[in-house]
C-alpha positions as CSV (number, residue, x, y, z in Angstrom):
1,M,29.3,19.4,19.9
2,S,31.5,21.2,22.3
3,D,30.7,24.6,23.7
4,L,33.4,26.2,21.7
5,E,32.3,24.5,18.5
6,T,28.8,25.7,19.2
7,F,30.2,29.3,19.7
8,K,32.0,29.1,16.5
9,M,28.9,28.3,14.6
10,D,27.0,31.0,16.2
11,V,29.9,33.5,15.5
12,R,29.9,32.4,11.9
13,A,26.1,32.8,11.4
14,W,26.2,36.3,13.0
15,L,29.2,37.6,10.8
16,E,27.5,36.3,7.8
17,E,24.4,38.2,8.6
18,N,26.0,41.4,10.1
19,C,29.4,42.1,8.3
20,P,28.6,44.1,5.1
21,A,30.1,42.7,1.9
22,E,31.8,46.2,1.6
23,M,33.8,45.4,4.8
24,R,35.1,42.0,3.4
25,T,37.6,43.5,1.0
26,P,41.1,44.6,1.6
27,I,42.0,47.9,3.0
28,Q,43.2,50.2,0.1
29,S,43.9,53.5,1.8
30,E,43.8,55.2,5.1
31,A,40.2,56.3,4.4
32,D,39.3,52.6,4.7
33,I,40.5,52.6,8.4
34,C,37.7,53.4,10.8
35,W,38.8,55.5,13.8
36,G,35.3,56.5,15.1
37,G,35.0,59.6,17.4
38,R,32.4,62.4,17.8
39,N,33.3,63.9,14.5
40,A,34.1,60.6,12.7
41,E,34.2,60.7,8.8
42,F,33.1,57.3,7.4
43,S,34.1,56.3,4.0
44,S,30.7,54.7,3.5
45,P,27.6,53.8,5.3
46,A,28.8,50.2,5.5
47,Q,31.9,51.3,7.5
48,K,29.7,53.0,10.1
49,L,27.2,50.2,10.2
50,W,30.0,47.6,10.8
51,M,31.6,49.7,13.7
52,E,28.2,50.2,15.2
53,R,27.2,46.5,15.0
54,M,30.3,45.2,16.5
55,G,30.4,47.9,19.0
56,A,27.0,46.9,20.3
57,K,28.0,43.3,20.3
58,G,31.3,44.2,22.4
59,W,33.3,42.6,19.8
60,T,35.5,45.6,19.1
61,V,37.1,44.6,22.4
62,P,36.2,41.0,22.7
63,T,37.9,40.2,25.9
64,W,37.0,43.2,28.0
65,P,34.3,42.7,30.7
66,K,30.8,43.3,29.4
67,E,30.2,45.8,32.2
68,Y,32.8,48.1,30.5
69,G,31.4,47.7,26.9
70,G,33.4,44.5,26.0
71,G,32.3,41.2,24.7
72,G,33.3,39.3,27.9
73,L,34.7,36.5,25.9
74,S,37.3,34.0,27.0
75,K,40.6,33.9,25.4
76,A,39.6,30.8,23.4
77,E,36.4,32.5,22.1
78,A,38.3,35.5,21.2
79,K,40.5,33.4,19.0
80,V,37.6,31.8,17.4
81,L,36.1,35.2,16.6
82,A,39.4,36.4,15.1
83,R,39.7,33.2,13.0
84,E,36.1,33.6,11.8
85,M,36.7,37.2,10.8
86,K,39.8,36.2,8.9
87,R,37.8,33.4,7.1
88,I,35.6,36.0,5.5
89,D,38.3,38.7,5.2
90,A,36.5,41.1,7.4
91,R,38.1,44.2,8.2
92,S,38.7,45.5,11.7
93,P,35.6,47.5,12.7
94,L,37.4,50.0,14.8
95,S,41.1,51.4,15.2
96,S,41.6,53.2,18.4
97,F,44.3,54.3,20.8
98,G,41.8,53.9,23.3
99,I,41.5,50.1,22.6
100,W,45.2,49.7,22.1
101,M,46.7,51.8,24.8
102,L,44.5,53.6,27.2
103,G,42.0,50.9,27.7
104,P,44.3,48.3,29.1
105,A,45.8,51.1,31.4
106,L,42.4,52.0,32.6
107,L,41.5,48.4,33.2
108,H,44.5,48.0,35.3
109,F,44.9,51.5,37.2
110,G,41.6,53.1,36.7
111,S,39.0,53.6,39.4
112,E,35.7,51.9,38.9
113,E,34.0,55.2,38.1
114,Q,36.7,55.8,35.4
115,K,36.3,52.4,33.8
116,K,32.5,52.8,33.6
117,E,32.7,56.3,32.2
118,Y,35.5,56.0,29.6
119,L,35.6,52.4,28.5
120,P,32.2,51.8,27.0
121,P,32.5,54.7,24.7
122,I,36.0,53.5,23.6
123,A,34.5,50.2,22.8
124,R,31.6,51.8,20.8
125,G,33.9,54.1,18.9
126,E,32.2,57.1,20.3
127,I,35.4,58.9,21.6
128,R,38.6,59.1,19.8
129,W,41.8,59.5,22.0
130,C,45.4,60.8,21.3
131,Q,48.4,60.3,23.5
132,G,50.1,63.3,25.2
133,Y,53.7,62.0,25.9
134,S,56.6,63.2,23.9
135,E,57.8,66.9,24.3
136,P,60.3,69.0,22.4
137,A,63.0,68.3,25.1
138,A,61.5,65.0,26.2
139,G,61.5,62.4,23.5
140,S,63.8,59.4,24.1
141,D,64.3,60.6,27.7
142,L,60.4,60.9,28.3
143,A,60.8,61.3,32.1
144,A,62.3,64.8,31.5
145,L,58.8,66.2,30.5
146,A,58.1,69.6,31.7
147,T,54.4,70.1,31.0
148,K,53.2,71.2,34.5
149,A,49.9,70.7,36.2
150,E,49.4,72.9,39.1
151,D,47.1,71.9,42.0
152,K,44.3,74.6,42.2
153,G,41.9,72.7,44.7
154,D,39.2,71.1,42.7
155,H,41.3,70.9,39.5
156,F,44.7,71.1,37.9
157,L,45.9,73.9,35.7
158,V,47.9,72.4,32.9
159,N,50.5,74.4,30.8
160,G,53.1,73.2,28.4
161,Q,53.6,71.6,25.0
162,K,53.6,68.0,23.5
163,V,55.0,67.2,20.1
164,W,54.4,64.2,17.8
165,T,50.8,63.8,19.0
166,S,49.3,61.5,16.6
167,Y,46.0,62.7,15.2
168,A,45.7,65.3,17.9
169,D,43.8,67.5,15.5
170,K,41.2,64.8,15.1
171,A,40.9,63.4,18.6
172,D,38.1,64.1,21.1
173,W,40.2,63.4,24.3
174,I,43.8,63.0,25.2
175,F,45.6,60.9,28.0
176,C,48.5,62.9,29.0
177,L,51.5,62.8,31.3
178,V,52.1,66.0,33.3
179,R,54.5,67.1,36.0
180,T,52.8,67.5,39.3
181,D,56.0,67.6,41.6
182,F,59.1,69.6,40.5
183,T,61.0,68.8,43.6
184,A,60.9,65.0,43.3
185,K,63.3,63.0,41.1
186,K,62.1,63.3,37.5
187,H,60.5,59.8,37.5
188,E,58.5,60.4,40.7
189,G,56.8,63.6,40.1
190,I,54.7,62.5,37.1
191,S,51.0,62.1,37.0
192,F,48.6,60.6,34.3
193,V,45.5,62.7,33.5
194,L,42.7,62.6,31.0
195,F,40.9,65.7,29.5
196,D,38.6,66.8,26.6
197,M,40.5,68.4,23.6
198,E,37.8,71.0,23.4
199,T,38.8,72.3,26.7
200,P,39.6,76.1,26.6
201,G,43.3,76.5,26.1
202,V,44.1,73.3,24.1
203,E,45.5,73.8,20.5
204,A,46.7,71.2,18.0
205,R,48.8,72.2,15.0
206,P,49.6,69.6,12.4
207,I,53.2,68.8,11.4
208,K,53.7,68.1,7.7
209,L,55.9,65.2,7.1
210,I,58.1,64.3,4.0
211,S,55.1,62.1,2.8
212,G,53.0,65.2,2.5
213,K,50.6,64.0,5.1
214,S,50.2,65.2,8.7
215,P,49.4,62.5,11.2
216,F,51.4,64.1,13.7
217,C,50.8,67.4,15.7
218,E,52.3,69.8,18.1
219,T,49.9,70.3,21.0
220,F,49.9,73.3,23.3
221,F,48.2,73.8,26.6
222,E,47.5,77.2,28.2
223,D,45.8,77.3,31.6
224,V,43.8,74.2,30.7
225,K,41.6,73.2,33.6
226,V,41.5,69.5,34.4
227,P,39.1,68.1,37.0
228,K,40.7,66.2,39.8
229,E,38.6,63.1,39.1
230,N,40.4,62.8,35.6
231,L,43.7,61.9,37.4
232,V,44.3,58.1,36.7
233,G,45.9,56.2,39.6
234,E,47.9,58.0,42.2
235,L,49.3,61.5,42.3
236,N,53.0,61.6,41.2
237,K,52.8,57.9,40.4
238,G,52.1,58.4,36.6
239,W,55.5,56.9,35.5
240,T,54.3,53.5,36.5
241,I,51.1,53.8,34.2
242,A,53.4,55.4,31.5
243,K,55.6,52.3,31.3
244,Y,52.6,49.9,31.4
245,L,51.0,51.8,28.5
246,L,54.2,51.9,26.6
247,T,54.4,48.1,26.4
248,H,51.0,48.3,24.7
249,E,52.0,51.0,22.3
250,R,55.1,49.0,21.2
251,E,53.1,45.9,20.8
252,M,50.7,48.0,18.7
253,I,53.5,49.4,16.4
254,G,55.3,46.1,16.2
255,G,52.1,44.6,14.8
256,Q,52.9,46.5,11.5
257,G,55.4,43.6,10.9
258,Q,52.3,41.1,10.8
259,E,51.3,39.7,7.5
260,V,49.2,42.0,5.4
261,A,46.0,41.4,3.3
262,R,48.0,40.9,0.2
263,P,51.4,39.0,0.5
264,M,54.4,40.9,-1.0
265,H,54.9,38.3,-3.9
266,E,51.4,38.9,-5.0
267,V,51.9,42.7,-5.0
268,A,55.1,42.3,-6.8
269,A,53.6,39.9,-9.5
270,G,51.0,42.6,-10.2
271,M,53.8,45.1,-10.8
272,I,56.5,43.2,-12.8
273,G,54.6,40.1,-14.1
274,L,55.3,36.3,-13.9
275,D,57.6,34.1,-15.8
276,N,56.5,30.5,-15.8
277,G,54.5,31.0,-12.7
278,R,57.2,32.8,-10.8
279,L,58.3,36.4,-10.5
280,A,60.2,37.6,-13.4
281,D,63.0,39.3,-11.6
282,P,65.1,36.3,-9.9
283,V,67.0,38.7,-7.5
284,L,63.8,40.5,-6.2
285,R,62.2,37.0,-6.0
286,G,64.9,35.8,-3.6
287,K,64.6,38.9,-1.5
288,I,60.8,38.7,-1.3
289,I,60.9,35.0,-0.3
290,E,63.5,35.8,2.4
291,A,61.3,38.6,3.8
292,E,58.2,36.5,3.8
293,I,59.9,33.7,5.7
294,D,61.0,36.3,8.2
295,E,57.4,37.9,8.3
296,W,56.1,34.2,9.1
297,A,58.7,33.7,11.8
298,F,57.8,37.1,13.3
299,N,54.1,36.3,13.4
300,Q,54.8,33.1,15.2
301,T,56.9,35.1,17.9
302,L,54.2,37.7,18.2
303,A,51.4,35.2,18.5
304,R,53.5,33.5,21.4
305,K,54.1,36.5,23.3
306,L,50.7,37.9,23.0
307,G,49.4,34.6,24.2
308,E,51.8,34.7,27.1
309,A,50.6,38.2,27.9
310,K,46.8,37.3,27.8
311,A,47.8,34.3,30.2
312,G,48.9,37.0,32.6
313,A,52.6,37.3,31.9
314,S,54.1,40.8,31.5
315,L,55.6,41.6,28.1
316,G,58.2,43.9,29.7
317,A,61.2,44.3,27.6
318,D,59.8,41.8,25.0
319,S,57.7,44.6,23.8
320,S,60.8,46.5,22.6
321,M,61.9,43.5,20.8
322,L,58.4,43.2,18.9
323,K,58.4,46.9,18.2
324,Y,62.1,47.0,16.9
325,Y,61.6,44.0,14.6
326,G,58.0,44.7,13.6
327,T,58.9,48.3,12.3
328,E,62.1,47.0,10.6
329,L,60.1,44.5,8.8
330,N,57.5,47.0,7.6
331,K,60.1,49.2,6.5
332,R,61.7,46.3,4.5
333,R,58.3,45.4,3.0
334,Y,57.8,48.9,1.4
335,E,61.3,49.0,0.3
336,L,60.7,45.8,-1.6
337,M,57.3,47.0,-3.1
338,M,59.2,50.2,-4.3
339,D,61.9,47.9,-5.9
340,A,59.1,46.1,-7.8
341,A,57.2,49.1,-8.7
342,G,60.3,50.8,-10.3
343,H,59.8,54.3,-11.8
344,D,56.0,53.8,-11.2
345,G,56.5,53.7,-7.5
346,L,57.7,57.4,-7.6
347,E,54.3,58.6,-8.6
348,W,53.2,61.2,-6.1
349,D,49.6,61.7,-6.6
350,G,48.4,58.4,-8.1
351,E,46.0,55.9,-6.5
352,S,48.4,53.6,-5.1
353,G,50.0,56.2,-2.8
354,L,53.1,53.9,-2.6
355,A,55.8,56.5,-2.5
356,R,53.9,58.3,0.4
357,S,53.4,55.0,2.3
358,W,57.1,54.2,1.8
359,L,58.3,57.6,3.1
360,R,55.7,57.2,6.0
361,T,57.5,54.0,7.2
362,K,60.7,56.0,8.0
363,G,58.9,57.4,10.9
364,N,58.3,53.7,12.3
365,S,62.0,53.8,13.7
366,I,61.2,57.0,16.0
367,E,57.5,56.7,17.1
368,G,56.9,54.7,20.3
369,G,60.5,55.1,21.3
370,T,63.4,55.2,18.7
371,S,65.1,52.0,17.5
372,E,68.3,52.9,19.3
373,V,66.3,53.0,22.6
374,Q,64.7,49.7,21.8
375,L,68.0,48.2,21.1
376,N,69.5,49.5,24.4
377,I,66.4,47.9,26.2
378,I,67.0,44.7,24.5
379,S,70.7,44.6,25.2
380,K,70.3,45.4,28.8
381,H,67.0,43.6,29.9
382,I,66.9,40.6,27.4
383,L,70.5,39.9,26.5
384,Q,71.7,41.2,29.8
385,L,75.0,42.2,28.0
386,P,77.8,43.6,30.2
387,G,78.1,47.3,30.3
388,A,74.6,47.7,28.8
């Protein structure tokens, strides 16, 4: 038996023993997603136990080095773990901006002290992070940001405002872009800092969306003291880190186009019924088949690009391609589910929450960089169109 085969059997046995039965069912609502954090609200004891067991094993971040709270697995071993989790329909034990965005940036740019201080709590789900990037006058043109950090000797004094800060009202810490040099060119005077959301002077105000929910916030900073050791990378060189992190954010958002727990045709069948084993509506049936084929193709492309990234290649502009198509596919998925649901899909306070989820997908075209910005990047850096 090969080492990888032995590893697979060990993983299978561990998952069978440690993954609660309740964590082997499809996610039904946002409450089923585990975000962790100092003030985490768990939907059940099983959800908390699953996060803790996987965190202790290092398998919330299986390829991170063990000294930083990871599993220390090879790429091949991580694939085995992912396949074995899928085999038993195990839920992801932890969703985290710390895992998806900040962690990779710290592994690449952080000091040894910062890696040891911040990465293990991320892996264990002990600290929940939010992202302080966009501002009222700096969205698509992020480098125009004006939140300032003044050098006060042993600390920075931060003043300014961020907007569309996802879950800022629930986060423990923030990774934040600030301007530390107002005389330099706008891309060259930006720094990347970390600070606790409970620091005096920090205020997060939820923004109510058309879906009725408030995942986004306005975040205000008034004379917020940030220790100098919380600067990541070099002073005034934060734009390099910002760009690196954005590729991971776009990869994360693009992942919404991946296959979901229940294929669209199964969801639709439950809504409109079957006719001789096929969806009763032939027009809708054709649209769903076409969408599922596109979904399969997208998943193959995503797997290939992520494989290249894990092998050391930079995603670069490809992250914009994944982000754009992934979000368009996710919007299309919910449009089709609304078509299948008919009048029932308009129910606002029902258990399905379909109408709210459908409205929420409209924001996919804005967050992480608008679709227009992504198309510009694709035309310039991938297609290399003249005049782009």
